[in-house]
C-alpha positions, 0 to 999 in steps of 0.5 A: 771841045776838048779837055785841057787839064787832067789834074787830080783835083778841081781846076776851075774859074778859067779866064782867057788872056786878052790875046786869047793864046792862054788862060788862067785858072784856079787849081788844087792838087787834092779832092778836098774841102769844098773851099781850099787853098788854091794855086794859080795855073796858066793853060796853054792850048797848043797841039798838046795842052800844057798847064803850068802852076804860076805860084804854089800857095800851098808850099810849106814855107808860105806865109798866108799873110804875106802871100795869101792865096786867091779866093773861090773865083777869079775876077771876070776881067782879071787880066790887066795885060797879057802878063799880069793878072789881078786877084782878091784874097781873103786875109783873116777878116779883110779882103786884099787885092794882088797883082801876079806876073804870070810868067815870073810868079812875082806878086805885088800889092794890088792895093786900093784906090791910092796905089801907085801901080799904073795897071791898078789904076787902069783897072779901077778906071774900068770899073768906076761908077758915078753915083749922082746926087749923093746919099739922100737918106736921113741920118741912121743909128748904124751899127759898127764892126770891129775885130776881136781876138782871143786865146782859145785856151789851146795855144791858138789865137782866134779872131772874129768880127763883133757888130755893136749896136749904136750906143743910142740903142743899147749899151754893154753888156749886150744881148749877144747873137752868135753867128757861125759862118758856113762851110766850115771852110768859109770865113766872116769879114768885117762890115755890117750887113743888112741882117746885122743892122736889123738885129743891132737895131733891136739891141743885139750885138752880133759875134762872128767868130772865125773858128778853126777850119775858116779860110783866110788863115793858111792851110794848117788852120783850114784843115785843123777841124777835119774829122772833128766837126763840132769839137775844136771849132765849137771850143773856139766859139765858146772860148770867144763868147766867154772872152766877150762875157769876161770883157763886159761886152756880152750879157752871159744870160742873153745869149742867142745863136743863128746860122746857115748851112754849116752855121746851121749845123753849128747852131743845131749842134751847140743846142745839143751840147750846152744849155747856155743859149736862150734861143737858137735859129737854124737855117738850111742846116746839116743835121744828119751826116749820113743823110747829108751824104745820101741826099746832098749834091755834095757827097765829097764834103762828108767823105772828105771831113770824115775820111769815108762813106757812111758804112766805112765810118758810121761812128764818126757820122753818128757821133758828129750829127746833131740829130744824135743829141736831140734828146739833150736839147732844151733850147727853144729852136726854130728851123728855117728851110728852103724847099728846093735846097739841093745842098742841105736838102729838106729831109734833114730839117724835117727830121731834126724838127721831128726829133725836137718835137719828140724830145719836148723842145719848143720848136717850129719849122718854116719852109720857103718855097722856090728857094735853093741853098740861099734864101734870096726872094726879098719877101722871103728874106723879110719874113725870115729876119722878122721871124728870127727877131721875134723868136729871139725876143720871145725868149729874152 
């Protein structure tokens, strides 16, 4: 074994070319956020290994909508031939597919099943699956997903996804559950997931805002909440909630919030900043930035977001920790935690729960054994969504 690259930032997701002479990977020139704007690089393993940037998606003149960067990993079988690679990119609320010539850097639309590109058709034929017998499930009152866009009042246009219950179940103004995504450098997309369908079947609309810091909107937007977690991103979220209330979509007296990881941070943060929400559920949440740096497997996250270690920026870490504001919380808040989470370790959940108890807040703490950062076991997932629904219904 030998080292092929020596860049300052991460180089990862390597994929060998069909002839084995080189590989392509993702790379970033900075040790920055845990999800970034990545470049594509080709590595040739000769006597002296050489890495060459195929396309610089971080160039100042790049329009993220015209030439969006790859997501966090390349497809396992991304090489179409010895010159062309296919990749998926997040563009706002949708995922698009592109083909790049690794020798020239030329990018073309990989499109969907109707693309005329012969290489794309070849790839799709490789991965096509046949479902026998069709869908035998009876008709269901399925929820739907749509794009919403609003002005955050600061000169920025923010977008998000809104999941709405079937009209036979509920009509506007809906009970609104706000679902901030993790990261913060991830994003929400269109579509209706399993949990969405369960909540929508109970009459809830689910609002998924892509606040500043989200991926899929370019480098400036990705970095826009650095050093200000819980500041501008919270204003983006709440301006979106107000937009939905003003449009008659959401009931201002029936607001709820649930989030995981950074979404759990935002949930824990929100209840310390406003009393507008009837109930909240925080899962595997960041509640204390100093504890996050000390106990998490990702020290680089807090160092990047706040510009230093806890003793170098103590005020920033304290000021942006939900536990600092636990004394303000009035909202009933349920805490869900994976016992073996290394990303957001269990002491943060215990500490926040103890703080809420000390502040006289209605709260609960549920710990799921043999689970890491994502709660994945079917029985635990079923228990989790049942608890969320019961918690919200109790404070309806």
